[in-house]
N, CA, C and O atoms as a Tinker XYZ file with bonds, in Angstrom:
   520  protein
     1  N    -12.422000   24.307000  -18.572000    73     2
     2  CA   -13.150000   23.507000  -17.594000    64     1     3
     3  C    -12.187000   22.626000  -16.805000    63     2     4     5
     4  O    -11.106000   22.273000  -17.278000    81     3
     5  N    -12.605000   22.285000  -15.601000    73     3     6
     6  CA   -11.798000   21.413000  -14.747000    64     5     7
     7  C    -12.158000   19.964000  -15.014000    63     6     8     9
     8  O    -13.326000   19.622000  -15.195000    81     7
     9  N    -11.147000   19.125000  -15.036000    73     7    10
    10  CA   -11.402000   17.694000  -15.191000    64     9    11
    11  C    -11.590000   17.072000  -13.814000    63    10    12    13
    12  O    -11.338000   17.716000  -12.795000    81    11
    13  N    -12.030000   15.827000  -13.787000    73    11    14
    14  CA   -12.220000   15.121000  -12.521000    64    13    15
    15  C    -10.901000   15.010000  -11.755000    63    14    16    17
    16  O    -10.918000   14.995000  -10.525000    81    15
    17  N     -9.777000   14.933000  -12.434000    73    15    18
    18  CA    -8.486000   14.812000  -11.765000    64    17    19
    19  C     -8.118000   16.086000  -11.018000    63    18    20    21
    20  O     -7.290000   16.038000  -10.108000    81    19
    21  N     -8.702000   17.214000  -11.369000    73    19    22
    22  CA    -8.410000   18.476000  -10.707000    64    21    23
    23  C     -8.735000   18.410000   -9.226000    63    22    24    25
    24  O     -8.118000   19.106000   -8.421000    81    23
    25  N     -9.701000   17.577000   -8.861000    73    23    26
    26  CA   -10.133000   17.439000   -7.474000    64    25    27
    27  C     -8.972000   17.125000   -6.537000    63    26    28    29
    28  O     -8.977000   17.558000   -5.385000    81    27
    29  N     -7.983000   16.383000   -7.013000    73    27    30
    30  CA    -6.841000   16.026000   -6.179000    64    29    31
    31  C     -5.554000   16.675000   -6.685000    63    30    32    33
    32  O     -4.462000   16.154000   -6.456000    81    31
    33  N     -5.680000   17.801000   -7.367000    73    31    34
    34  CA    -4.509000   18.467000   -7.936000    64    33    35
    35  C     -3.493000   18.846000   -6.869000    63    34    36    37
    36  O     -2.295000   18.897000   -7.150000    81    35
    37  N     -3.953000   19.113000   -5.647000    73    35    38
    38  CA    -3.026000   19.473000   -4.579000    64    37    39
    39  C     -2.367000   18.238000   -3.970000    63    38    40    41
    40  O     -1.509000   18.374000   -3.098000    81    39
    41  N     -2.740000   17.062000   -4.399000    73    39    42
    42  CA    -2.169000   15.802000   -3.911000    64    41    43
    43  C     -1.263000   15.231000   -4.994000    63    42    44    45
    44  O     -1.754000   14.609000   -5.936000    81    43
    45  N      0.031000   15.425000   -4.881000    73    43    46
    46  CA     0.973000   14.894000   -5.860000    64    45    47
    47  C      1.180000   13.400000   -5.612000    63    46    48    49
    48  O      1.441000   12.970000   -4.488000    81    47
    49  N      1.059000   12.639000   -6.662000    73    47    50
    50  CA     1.248000   11.190000   -6.570000    64    49    51
    51  C      2.741000   10.883000   -6.523000    63    50    52    53
    52  O      3.500000   11.333000   -7.382000    81    51
    53  N      3.156000   10.117000   -5.518000    73    51    54
    54  CA     4.569000    9.743000   -5.443000    64    53    55
    55  C      4.792000    8.259000   -5.746000    63    54    56    57
    56  O      5.928000    7.822000   -5.931000    81    55
    57  N      3.701000    7.490000   -5.795000    73    55    58
    58  CA     3.837000    6.063000   -6.070000    64    57    59
    59  C      2.508000    5.536000   -6.575000    63    58    60    61
    60  O      1.446000    5.934000   -6.097000    81    59
    61  N      2.577000    4.639000   -7.544000    73    59    62
    62  CA     1.380000    3.946000   -7.998000    64    61    63
    63  C      1.768000    2.566000   -8.481000    63    62    64    65
    64  O      2.788000    2.388000   -9.146000    81    63
    65  N      0.943000    1.592000   -8.138000    73    63    66
    66  CA     1.140000    0.236000   -8.626000    64    65    67
    67  C     -0.222000   -0.413000   -8.845000    63    66    68    69
    68  O     -1.262000    0.135000   -8.480000    81    67
    69  N     -0.185000   -1.572000   -9.440000    73    67    70
    70  CA    -1.401000   -2.318000   -9.741000    64    69    71
    71  C     -1.273000   -3.722000   -9.165000    63    70    72    73
    72  O     -0.202000   -4.328000   -9.210000    81    71
    73  N     -2.368000   -4.230000   -8.628000    73    71    74
    74  CA    -2.383000   -5.610000   -8.140000    64    73    75
    75  C     -2.423000   -6.541000   -9.348000    63    74    76    77
    76  O     -3.326000   -6.463000  -10.182000    81    75
    77  N     -1.424000   -7.425000   -9.425000    73    75    78
    78  CA    -1.295000   -8.360000  -10.540000    64    77    79
    79  C     -1.790000   -9.758000  -10.203000    63    78    80    81
    80  O     -2.196000  -10.515000  -11.086000    81    79
    81  N     -1.752000  -10.096000   -8.906000    73    79    82
    82  CA    -2.182000  -11.429000   -8.481000    64    81    83
    83  C     -2.582000  -11.370000   -7.010000    63    82    84    85
    84  O     -2.180000  -10.469000   -6.274000    81    83
    85  N     -3.378000  -12.347000   -6.604000    73    83    86
    86  CA    -3.806000  -12.435000   -5.205000    64    85    87
    87  C     -3.583000  -13.876000   -4.747000    63    86    88    89
    88  O     -4.206000  -14.807000   -5.257000    81    87
    89  N     -2.687000  -14.039000   -3.781000    73    87    90
    90  CA    -2.408000  -15.369000   -3.244000    64    89    91
    91  C     -3.655000  -15.979000   -2.623000    63    90    92    93
    92  O     -4.531000  -15.261000   -2.141000    81    91
    93  N     -3.730000  -17.309000   -2.636000    73    91    94
    94  CA    -4.960000  -17.964000   -2.179000    64    93    95
    95  C     -5.294000  -17.690000   -0.716000    63    94    96    97
    96  O     -6.457000  -17.809000   -0.329000    81    95
    97  N     -4.318000  -17.330000    0.104000    73    95    98
    98  CA    -4.583000  -17.008000    1.513000    64    97    99
    99  C     -4.398000  -15.523000    1.835000    63    98   100   101
   100  O     -4.483000  -15.133000    3.000000    81    99
   101  N     -4.148000  -14.700000    0.829000    73    99   102
   102  CA    -3.850000  -13.276000    1.055000    64   101   103
   103  C     -4.990000  -12.542000    1.754000    63   102   104   105
   104  O     -4.749000  -11.685000    2.604000    81   103
   105  N     -6.213000  -12.870000    1.404000    73   103   106
   106  CA    -7.358000  -12.148000    1.977000    64   105   107
   107  C     -7.601000  -12.493000    3.445000    63   106   108   109
   108  O     -8.329000  -11.780000    4.136000    81   107
   109  N     -6.997000  -13.578000    3.924000    73   107   110
   110  CA    -7.133000  -13.940000    5.343000    64   109   111
   111  C     -6.555000  -12.852000    6.248000    63   110   112   113
   112  O     -7.068000  -12.619000    7.343000    81   111
   113  N     -5.494000  -12.188000    5.798000    73   111   114
   114  CA    -4.872000  -11.138000    6.603000    64   113   115
   115  C     -5.753000   -9.897000    6.717000    63   114   116   117
   116  O     -5.589000   -9.104000    7.644000    81   115
   117  N     -6.679000   -9.727000    5.787000    73   115   118
   118  CA    -7.578000   -8.573000    5.854000    64   117   119
   119  C     -8.402000   -8.606000    7.137000    63   118   120   121
   120  O     -8.757000   -7.558000    7.676000    81   119
   121  N     -8.706000   -9.805000    7.623000    73   119   122
   122  CA    -9.452000   -9.949000    8.884000    64   121   123
   123  C     -8.653000   -9.408000   10.065000    63   122   124   125
   124  O     -9.223000   -9.041000   11.093000    81   123
   125  N     -7.331000   -9.360000    9.912000    73   123   126
   126  CA    -6.432000   -8.838000   10.951000    64   125   127
   127  C     -6.061000   -7.376000   10.671000    63   126   128   129
   128  O     -5.115000   -6.845000   11.253000    81   127
   129  N     -6.815000   -6.740000    9.779000    73   127   130
   130  CA    -6.597000   -5.337000    9.393000    64   129   131
   131  C     -5.237000   -5.095000    8.756000    63   130   132   133
   132  O     -4.600000   -4.070000    8.999000    81   131
   133  N     -4.801000   -6.039000    7.948000    73   131   134
   134  CA    -3.544000   -5.827000    7.240000    64   133   135
   135  C     -3.535000   -6.555000    5.908000    63   134   136   137
   136  O     -4.276000   -7.513000    5.688000    81   135
   137  N     -2.668000   -6.065000    5.023000    73   135   138
   138  CA    -2.450000   -6.755000    3.766000    64   137   139
   139  C     -0.958000   -6.724000    3.468000    63   138   140   141
   140  O     -0.242000   -5.805000    3.865000    81   139
   141  N     -0.518000   -7.740000    2.767000    73   139   142
   142  CA     0.901000   -7.881000    2.453000    64   141   143
   143  C      1.073000   -7.737000    0.946000    63   142   144   145
   144  O      0.427000   -8.431000    0.161000    81   143
   145  N      1.955000   -6.822000    0.562000    73   143   146
   146  CA     2.283000   -6.616000   -0.845000    64   145   147
   147  C      3.653000   -7.212000   -1.122000    63   146   148   149
   148  O      4.551000   -7.152000   -0.282000    81   147
   149  N      3.805000   -7.791000   -2.314000    73   147   150
   150  CA     5.112000   -8.313000   -2.715000    64   149   151
   151  C      5.180000   -8.288000   -4.230000    63   150   152   153
   152  O      4.196000   -8.592000   -4.905000    81   151
   153  N      6.335000   -7.927000   -4.764000    73   151   154
   154  CA     6.561000   -7.941000   -6.206000    64   153   155
   155  C      6.737000   -9.355000   -6.728000    63   154   156   157
   156  O      6.473000  -10.329000   -6.023000    81   155
   157  N      7.185000   -9.455000   -7.969000    73   155   158
   158  CA     7.332000  -10.750000   -8.639000    64   157   159
   159  C      8.325000  -11.686000   -7.969000    63   158   160   161
   160  O      8.265000  -12.899000   -8.173000    81   159
   161  N      9.226000  -11.147000   -7.183000    73   159   162
   162  CA    10.281000  -11.956000   -6.569000    64   161   163
   163  C      9.883000  -12.551000   -5.215000    63   162   164   165
   164  O     10.750000  -12.989000   -4.458000    81   163
   165  N      8.606000  -12.571000   -4.907000    73   163   166
   166  CA     8.157000  -13.148000   -3.633000    64   165   167
   167  C      8.590000  -14.610000   -3.553000    63   166   168   169
   168  O      8.393000  -15.365000   -4.505000    81   167
   169  N      9.178000  -15.015000   -2.428000    73   167   170
   170  CA     9.535000  -16.427000   -2.261000    64   169   171
   171  C      8.290000  -17.311000   -2.386000    63   170   172   173
   172  O      7.195000  -16.918000   -1.985000    81   171
   173  N      8.473000  -18.490000   -2.937000    73   171   174
   174  CA     7.351000  -19.405000   -3.169000    64   173   175
   175  C      6.514000  -19.621000   -1.914000    63   174   176   177
   176  O      5.289000  -19.708000   -1.997000    81   175
   177  N      7.154000  -19.707000   -0.759000    73   175   178
   178  CA     6.433000  -19.943000    0.490000    64   177   179
   179  C      5.584000  -18.774000    0.956000    63   178   180   181
   180  O      4.722000  -18.939000    1.820000    81   179
   181  N      5.819000  -17.585000    0.388000    73   179   182
   182  CA     5.053000  -16.399000    0.793000    64   181   183
   183  C      3.994000  -15.972000   -0.213000    63   182   184   185
   184  O      3.058000  -15.259000    0.147000    81   183
   185  N      4.122000  -16.394000   -1.467000    73   183   186
   186  CA     3.214000  -15.922000   -2.520000    64   185   187
   187  C      1.743000  -16.130000   -2.175000    63   186   188   189
   188  O      0.905000  -15.293000   -2.511000    81   187
   189  N      1.425000  -17.223000   -1.516000    73   187   190
   190  CA     0.028000  -17.513000   -1.177000    64   189   191
   191  C     -0.567000  -16.492000   -0.218000    63   190   192   193
   192  O     -1.789000  -16.381000   -0.115000    81   191
   193  N      0.278000  -15.748000    0.482000    73   191   194
   194  CA    -0.186000  -14.812000    1.507000    64   193   195
   195  C     -0.110000  -13.354000    1.060000    63   194   196   197
   196  O     -0.378000  -12.448000    1.848000    81   195
   197  N      0.253000  -13.129000   -0.195000    73   195   198
   198  CA     0.524000  -11.766000   -0.665000    64   197   199
   199  C     -0.393000  -11.335000   -1.802000    63   198   200   201
   200  O     -0.912000  -12.147000   -2.568000    81   199
   201  N     -0.568000  -10.020000   -1.874000    73   199   202
   202  CA    -1.131000   -9.383000   -3.051000    64   201   203
   203  C      0.075000   -9.056000   -3.927000    63   202   204   205
   204  O      0.917000   -8.243000   -3.545000    81   203
   205  N      0.161000   -9.678000   -5.086000    73   203   206
   206  CA     1.294000   -9.457000   -5.981000    64   205   207
   207  C      1.136000   -8.144000   -6.722000    63   206   208   209
   208  O      0.078000   -7.860000   -7.282000    81   207
   209  N      2.202000   -7.338000   -6.723000    73   207   210
   210  CA     2.148000   -6.026000   -7.369000    64   209   211
   211  C      3.305000   -5.858000   -8.348000    63   210   212   213
   212  O      4.280000   -6.609000   -8.329000    81   211
   213  N      3.166000   -4.859000   -9.194000    73   211   214
   214  CA     4.241000   -4.439000  -10.077000    64   213   215
   215  C      5.204000   -3.580000   -9.261000    63   214   216   217
   216  O      4.775000   -2.628000   -8.609000    81   215
   217  N      6.494000   -3.900000   -9.285000    73   215   218
   218  CA     7.498000   -3.105000   -8.574000    64   217   219
   219  C      7.739000   -1.836000   -9.377000    63   218   220   221
   220  O      8.098000   -1.882000  -10.554000    81   219
   221  N      7.534000   -0.702000   -8.716000    73   219   222
   222  CA     7.631000    0.603000   -9.383000    64   221   223
   223  C      8.510000    1.544000   -8.568000    63   222   224   225
   224  O      8.671000    1.347000   -7.364000    81   223
   225  N      9.084000    2.568000   -9.210000    73   223   226
   226  CA     9.873000    3.557000   -8.459000    64   225   227
   227  C      8.971000    4.467000   -7.623000    63   226   228   229
   228  O      7.775000    4.593000   -7.885000    81   227
   229  N      9.568000    5.093000   -6.620000    73   227   230
   230  CA     8.860000    6.060000   -5.779000    64   229   231
   231  C      9.414000    7.438000   -6.095000    63   230   232   233
   232  O     10.628000    7.622000   -6.182000    81   231
   233  N      8.528000    8.398000   -6.266000    73   231   234
   234  CA     8.913000    9.770000   -6.598000    64   233   235
   235  C      8.826000   10.644000   -5.354000    63   234   236   237
   236  O      7.969000   11.524000   -5.280000    81   235
   237  N      9.683000   10.421000   -4.394000    73   235   238
   238  CA     9.664000   11.203000   -3.161000    64   237   239
   239  C      9.694000   10.296000   -1.949000    63   238   240   241
   240  O      9.774000    9.074000   -2.071000    81   239
   241  N      9.630000   10.908000   -0.780000    73   239   242
   242  CA     9.703000   10.174000    0.478000    64   241   243
   243  C      8.305000    9.919000    1.035000    63   242   244   245
   244  O      7.456000   10.810000    1.032000    81   243
   245  N      8.074000    8.703000    1.508000    73   243   246
   246  CA     6.800000    8.350000    2.138000    64   245   247
   247  C      6.836000    8.861000    3.570000    63   246   248   249
   248  O      7.760000    8.554000    4.323000    81   247
   249  N      5.814000    9.652000    3.947000    73   247   250
   250  CA     5.804000   10.296000    5.263000    64   249   251
   251  C      4.425000   10.228000    5.917000    63   250   252   253
   252  O      3.402000   10.066000    5.253000    81   251
   253  N      4.437000   10.357000    7.235000    73   251   254
   254  CA     3.198000   10.488000    8.005000    64   253   255
   255  C      2.439000   11.711000    7.486000    63   254   256   257
   256  O      3.038000   12.741000    7.177000    81   255
   257  N      1.112000   11.581000    7.395000    73   255   258
   258  CA     0.272000   12.678000    6.937000    64   257   259
   259  C     -0.077000   12.589000    5.464000    63   258   260   261
   260  O     -1.028000   13.226000    5.010000    81   259
   261  N      0.690000   11.797000    4.706000    73   259   262
   262  CA     0.332000   11.562000    3.313000    64   261   263
   263  C     -0.840000   10.586000    3.294000    63   262   264   265
   264  O     -1.368000   10.231000    4.348000    81   263
   265  N     -1.246000   10.155000    2.116000    73   263   266
   266  CA    -2.373000    9.232000    2.051000    64   265   267
   267  C     -2.117000    8.118000    1.056000    63   266   268   269
   268  O     -1.354000    8.259000    0.100000    81   267
   269  N     -2.788000    7.001000    1.318000    73   267   270
   270  CA    -2.790000    5.854000    0.416000    64   269   271
   271  C     -4.202000    5.737000   -0.140000    63   270   272   273
   272  O     -5.181000    5.768000    0.606000    81   271
   273  N     -4.297000    5.601000   -1.457000    73   271   274
   274  CA    -5.587000    5.368000   -2.101000    64   273   275
   275  C     -5.578000    3.958000   -2.675000    63   274   276   277
   276  O     -4.706000    3.600000   -3.467000    81   275
   277  N     -6.559000    3.167000   -2.265000    73   275   278
   278  CA    -6.761000    1.836000   -2.834000    64   277   279
   279  C     -8.025000    1.952000   -3.664000    63   278   280   281
   280  O     -9.133000    2.028000   -3.134000    81   279
   281  N     -7.838000    1.965000   -4.980000    73   279   282
   282  CA    -8.909000    2.333000   -5.902000    64   281   283
   283  C     -9.465000    3.689000   -5.462000    63   282   284   285
   284  O     -8.751000    4.687000   -5.564000    81   283
   285  N    -10.693000    3.766000   -4.982000    73   283   286
   286  CA   -11.262000    5.072000   -4.603000    64   285   287
   287  C    -11.284000    5.304000   -3.097000    63   286   288   289
   288  O    -11.706000    6.373000   -2.654000    81   287
   289  N    -10.843000    4.335000   -2.299000    73   287   290
   290  CA   -10.825000    4.489000   -0.844000    64   289   291
   291  C     -9.493000    5.089000   -0.400000    63   290   292   293
   292  O     -8.429000    4.644000   -0.828000    81   291
   293  N     -9.563000    6.105000    0.465000    73   291   294
   294  CA    -8.372000    6.850000    0.875000    64   293   295
   295  C     -8.124000    6.663000    2.369000    63   294   296   297
   296  O     -9.050000    6.708000    3.179000    81   295
   297  N     -6.843000    6.450000    2.720000    73   295   298
   298  CA    -6.416000    6.219000    4.101000    64   297   299
   299  C     -5.242000    7.135000    4.416000    63   298   300   301
   300  O     -4.289000    7.208000    3.640000    81   299
   301  N     -5.299000    7.832000    5.541000    73   299   302
   302  CA    -4.169000    8.652000    5.999000    64   301   303
   303  C     -3.048000    7.743000    6.487000    63   302   304   305
   304  O     -3.310000    6.719000    7.119000    81   303
   305  N     -1.809000    8.108000    6.200000    73   303   306
   306  CA    -0.646000    7.393000    6.716000    64   305   307
   307  C     -0.388000    7.900000    8.131000    63   306   308   309
   308  O     -0.224000    9.101000    8.348000    81   307
   309  N     -0.354000    6.969000    9.101000    73   307   310
   310  CA    -0.185000    7.353000   10.508000    64   309   311
   311  C      1.209000    7.047000   11.054000    63   310   312   313
   312  O      1.621000    7.656000   12.041000    81   311
   313  N      1.944000    6.121000   10.437000    73   311   314
   314  CA     3.324000    5.809000   10.830000    64   313   315
   315  C      3.991000    5.069000    9.669000    63   314   316   317
   316  O      3.326000    4.393000    8.884000    81   315
   317  N      5.320000    5.210000    9.573000    73   315   318
   318  CA     6.076000    4.604000    8.477000    64   317   319
   319  C      7.280000    3.864000    9.055000    63   318   320   321
   320  O      8.161000    4.481000    9.655000    81   319
   321  N      7.318000    2.544000    8.874000    73   319   322
   322  CA     8.479000    1.772000    9.306000    64   321   323
   323  C      9.721000    2.194000    8.529000    63   322   324   325
   324  O      9.619000    2.614000    7.377000    81   323
   325  N     10.893000    2.084000    9.155000    73   323   326
   326  CA    12.105000    2.619000    8.536000    64   325   327
   327  C     12.607000    1.835000    7.320000    63   326   328   329
   328  O     13.561000    2.269000    6.674000    81   327
   329  N     11.998000    0.700000    6.990000    73   327   330
   330  CA    12.377000   -0.040000    5.783000    64   329   331
   331  C     11.302000   -0.009000    4.699000    63   330   332   333
   332  O     11.473000   -0.625000    3.647000    81   331
   333  N     10.213000    0.689000    4.935000    73   331   334
   334  CA     9.108000    0.718000    3.971000    64   333   335
   335  C      9.580000    1.226000    2.612000    63   334   336   337
   336  O      9.350000    0.569000    1.596000    81   335
   337  N     10.222000    2.362000    2.579000    73   335   338
   338  CA    10.667000    2.974000    1.327000    64   337   339
   339  C     11.596000    2.029000    0.560000    63   338   340   341
   340  O     11.376000    1.767000   -0.622000    81   339
   341  N     12.622000    1.526000    1.223000    73   339   342
   342  CA    13.607000    0.644000    0.587000    64   341   343
   343  C     12.963000   -0.651000    0.096000    63   342   344   345
   344  O     13.189000   -1.066000   -1.041000    81   343
   345  N     12.166000   -1.286000    0.946000    73   343   346
   346  CA    11.553000   -2.560000    0.569000    64   345   347
   347  C     10.560000   -2.410000   -0.574000    63   346   348   349
   348  O     10.470000   -3.281000   -1.439000    81   347
   349  N      9.814000   -1.309000   -0.581000    73   347   350
   350  CA     8.834000   -1.099000   -1.644000    64   349   351
   351  C      9.543000   -0.927000   -2.986000    63   350   352   353
   352  O      9.105000   -1.483000   -3.993000    81   351
   353  N     10.631000   -0.163000   -3.006000    73   351   354
   354  CA    11.394000    0.052000   -4.239000    64   353   355
   355  C     12.128000   -1.216000   -4.674000    63   354   356   357
   356  O     12.079000   -1.591000   -5.846000    81   355
   357  N     12.801000   -1.869000   -3.743000    73   355   358
   358  CA    13.636000   -3.024000   -4.086000    64   357   359
   359  C     12.838000   -4.291000   -4.376000    63   358   360   361
   360  O     13.154000   -5.030000   -5.309000    81   359
   361  N     11.806000   -4.540000   -3.578000    73   359   362
   362  CA    11.091000   -5.820000   -3.637000    64   361   363
   363  C      9.591000   -5.705000   -3.896000    63   362   364   365
   364  O      8.935000   -6.701000   -4.200000    81   363
   365  N      9.053000   -4.503000   -3.778000    73   363   366
   366  CA     7.598000   -4.351000   -3.821000    64   365   367
   367  C      6.962000   -4.961000   -2.584000    63   366   368   369
   368  O      5.785000   -5.322000   -2.597000    81   367
   369  N      7.747000   -5.077000   -1.508000    73   367   370
   370  CA     7.275000   -5.807000   -0.327000    64   369   371
   371  C      7.124000   -4.912000    0.896000    63   370   372   373
   372  O      8.106000   -4.420000    1.451000    81   371
   373  N      5.879000   -4.713000    1.301000    73   371   374
   374  CA     5.565000   -4.065000    2.576000    64   373   375
   375  C      4.281000   -4.683000    3.114000    63   374   376   377
   376  O      3.522000   -5.327000    2.390000    81   375
   377  N      4.068000   -4.469000    4.392000    73   375   378
   378  CA     2.783000   -4.789000    5.000000    64   377   379
   379  C      2.070000   -3.470000    5.234000    63   378   380   381
   380  O      2.676000   -2.508000    5.707000    81   379
   381  N      0.803000   -3.422000    4.910000    73   379   382
   382  CA    -0.029000   -2.267000    5.238000    64   381   383
   383  C     -0.915000   -2.677000    6.402000    63   382   384   385
   384  O     -1.659000   -3.655000    6.318000    81   383
   385  N     -0.830000   -1.931000    7.471000    73   383   386
   386  CA    -1.612000   -2.235000    8.677000    64   385   387
   387  C     -2.604000   -1.100000    8.898000    63   386   388   389
   388  O     -2.216000    0.058000    9.046000    81   387
   389  N     -3.879000   -1.443000    8.919000    73   387   390
   390  CA    -4.972000   -0.479000    9.010000    64   389   391
   391  C     -5.458000   -0.387000   10.455000    63   390   392   393
   392  O     -6.592000   -0.754000   10.763000    81   391
   393  N     -4.580000    0.110000   11.344000    73   391   394
   394  CA    -4.943000    0.175000   12.764000    64   393   395
   395  C     -4.781000    1.567000   13.367000    63   394   396   397
   396  O     -5.037000    1.755000   14.556000    81   395
   397  N     -4.360000    2.539000   12.566000    73   395   398
   398  CA    -4.226000    3.909000   13.049000    64   397   399
   399  C     -3.061000    4.140000   13.990000    63   398   400   401
   400  O     -2.973000    5.202000   14.607000    81   399
   401  N     -2.166000    3.173000   14.117000    73   399   402
   402  CA    -1.033000    3.302000   15.034000    64   401   403
   403  C     -0.160000    4.490000   14.649000    63   402   404   405
   404  O      0.108000    4.723000   13.470000    81   403
   405  N      0.280000    5.237000   15.658000    73   403   406
   406  CA     1.170000    6.377000   15.407000    64   405   407
   407  C      2.632000    6.011000   15.663000    63   406   408   409
   408  O      3.519000    6.852000   15.518000    81   407
   409  N      2.882000    4.758000   16.044000    73   407   410
   410  CA     4.244000    4.277000   16.289000    64   409   411
   411  C      4.529000    3.116000   15.339000    63   410   412   413
   412  O      3.764000    2.153000   15.268000    81   411
   413  N      5.637000    3.221000   14.613000    73   411   414
   414  CA     6.020000    2.179000   13.660000    64   413   415
   415  C      6.794000    1.082000   14.384000    63   414   416   417
   416  O      8.019000    1.148000   14.488000    81   415
   417  N      6.086000    0.079000   14.882000    73   415   418
   418  CA     6.721000   -1.014000   15.618000    64   417   419
   419  C      7.490000   -1.975000   14.715000    63   418   420   421
   420  O      8.464000   -2.589000   15.150000    81   419
   421  N      7.061000   -2.107000   13.464000    73   419   422
   422  CA     7.703000   -3.036000   12.535000    64   421   423
   423  C      8.307000   -2.262000   11.366000    63   422   424   425
   424  O      7.638000   -1.426000   10.759000    81   423
   425  N      9.561000   -2.539000   11.056000    73   423   426
   426  CA    10.323000   -1.759000   10.074000    64   425   427
   427  C      9.731000   -1.776000    8.669000    63   426   428   429
   428  O      9.833000   -0.782000    7.950000    81   427
   429  N      9.120000   -2.873000    8.267000    73   427   430
   430  CA     8.586000   -2.996000    6.917000    64   429   431
   431  C      7.097000   -2.746000    6.812000    63   430   432   433
   432  O      6.463000   -3.164000    5.844000    81   431
   433  N      6.531000   -2.068000    7.801000    73   431   434
   434  CA     5.080000   -1.860000    7.831000    64   433   435
   435  C      4.730000   -0.392000    7.655000    63   434   436   437
   436  O      5.345000    0.492000    8.253000    81   435
   437  N      3.724000   -0.155000    6.818000    73   435   438
   438  CA     3.138000    1.166000    6.620000    64   437   439
   439  C      1.814000    1.171000    7.373000    63   438   440   441
   440  O      0.911000    0.395000    7.059000    81   439
   441  N      1.704000    2.041000    8.362000    73   439   442
   442  CA     0.520000    2.088000    9.220000    64   441   443
   443  C     -0.455000    3.119000    8.676000    63   442   444   445
   444  O     -0.080000    4.242000    8.339000    81   443
   445  N     -1.715000    2.709000    8.600000    73   443   446
   446  CA    -2.743000    3.545000    7.995000    64   445   447
   447  C     -3.926000    3.729000    8.928000    63   446   448   449
   448  O     -4.116000    2.992000    9.895000    81   447
   449  N     -4.698000    4.725000    8.603000    73   447   450
   450  CA    -5.929000    5.049000    9.315000    64   449   451
   451  C     -6.776000    3.788000    9.502000    63   450   452   453
   452  O     -6.880000    2.956000    8.601000    81   451
   453  N     -7.374000    3.663000   10.681000    73   451   454
   454  CA    -8.210000    2.500000   10.992000    64   453   455
   455  C     -9.604000    2.700000   10.416000    63   454   456   457
   456  O    -10.421000    3.440000   10.963000    81   455
   457  N     -9.855000    2.034000    9.316000    73   455   458
   458  CA   -11.196000    1.983000    8.738000    64   457   459
   459  C    -11.252000    0.766000    7.828000    63   458   460   461
   460  O    -10.207000    0.213000    7.484000    81   459
   461  N    -12.441000    0.336000    7.430000    73   459   462
   462  CA   -12.556000   -0.908000    6.658000    64   461   463
   463  C    -11.704000   -0.905000    5.386000    63   462   464   465
   464  O    -11.617000    0.096000    4.676000    81   463
   465  N    -11.087000   -2.039000    5.126000    73   463   466
   466  CA   -10.265000   -2.221000    3.932000    64   465   467
   467  C    -11.198000   -2.568000    2.773000    63   466   468   469
   468  O    -12.049000   -3.447000    2.910000    81   467
   469  N    -11.048000   -1.892000    1.639000    73   467   470
   470  CA   -11.948000   -2.170000    0.517000    64   469   471
   471  C    -11.653000   -3.522000   -0.134000    63   470   472   473
   472  O    -10.563000   -4.075000    0.007000    81   471
   473  N    -12.642000   -4.030000   -0.841000    73   471   474
   474  CA   -12.439000   -5.246000   -1.633000    64   473   475
   475  C    -11.455000   -4.913000   -2.750000    63   474   476   477
   476  O    -11.555000   -3.863000   -3.386000    81   475
   477  N    -10.517000   -5.806000   -2.979000    73   475   478
   478  CA    -9.524000   -5.601000   -4.027000    64   477   479
   479  C     -9.532000   -6.793000   -4.958000    63   478   480   481
   480  O     -9.860000   -7.912000   -4.566000    81   479
   481  N     -9.163000   -6.528000   -6.205000    73   479   482
   482  CA    -9.089000   -7.590000   -7.189000    64   481   483
   483  C     -7.894000   -7.324000   -8.097000    63   482   484   485
   484  O     -7.269000   -6.267000   -8.015000    81   483
   485  N     -7.582000   -8.273000   -8.954000    73   483   486
   486  CA    -6.522000   -8.054000   -9.927000    64   485   487
   487  C     -6.914000   -6.826000  -10.747000    63   486   488   489
   488  O     -8.038000   -6.730000  -11.238000    81   487
   489  N     -5.983000   -5.899000  -10.888000    73   487   490
   490  CA    -6.255000   -4.648000  -11.596000    64   489   491
   491  C     -6.517000   -3.473000  -10.676000    63   490   492   493
   492  O     -6.489000   -2.326000  -11.121000    81   491
   493  N     -6.775000   -3.736000   -9.386000    73   491   494
   494  CA    -6.953000   -2.638000   -8.426000    64   493   495
   495  C     -5.660000   -1.831000   -8.352000    63   494   496   497
   496  O     -4.568000   -2.375000   -8.516000    81   495
   497  N     -5.794000   -0.519000   -8.103000    73   495   498
   498  CA    -4.617000    0.339000   -8.011000    64   497   499
   499  C     -4.367000    0.766000   -6.574000    63   498   500   501
   500  O     -5.291000    0.931000   -5.777000    81   499
   501  N     -3.098000    0.937000   -6.273000    73   499   502
   502  CA    -2.666000    1.458000   -4.977000    64   501   503
   503  C     -1.777000    2.657000   -5.266000    63   502   504   505
   504  O     -0.798000    2.556000   -6.007000    81   503
   505  N     -2.128000    3.795000   -4.673000    73   503   506
   506  CA    -1.361000    5.027000   -4.870000    64   505   507
   507  C     -0.959000    5.592000   -3.518000    63   506   508   509
   508  O     -1.674000    5.443000   -2.527000    81   507
   509  N      0.196000    6.243000   -3.495000    73   507   510
   510  CA     0.604000    7.030000   -2.336000    64   509   511
   511  C      0.706000    8.464000   -2.818000    63   510   512   513
   512  O      1.379000    8.755000   -3.807000    81   511
   513  N      0.028000    9.359000   -2.105000    73   511   514
   514  CA    -0.027000   10.767000   -2.499000    64   513   515
   515  C      0.388000   11.646000   -1.339000    63   514   516   517
   516  O      0.092000   11.353000   -0.181000    81   515
   517  N      1.089000   12.746000   -1.668000    73   515   518
   518  CA     1.432000   13.694000   -0.608000    64   517   519
   519  C      0.343000   14.722000   -0.471000    63   518   520
   520  O      0.439000   15.615000    0.371000    81   519
């Protein structure tokens, strides 16, 4: 028999992390269709604006056409800033912008399909799948 995970068997996971903390002002950026991720080393002045995550390795290259899953909500990747891969591995720090842009104007930003951002809480998962 097939398990529930078989449904996405053709989607190889290249990255997964968990939200460990939510800064007191982090959700304000959701109104601007973006969220900021940062690992444990976030500077004190930025922690209030970030979703704190576990810094994890990436198993492959992040590319346009892949997808990001936030819990059960899935978003197509539309553009990748040239520092996204490095910053995510080194610092756990990127901005996710949910505007569907096909041009990466900011080096540390991962651009995603324009649709509503789901509610997130401590323990929510973020995955990148090819």
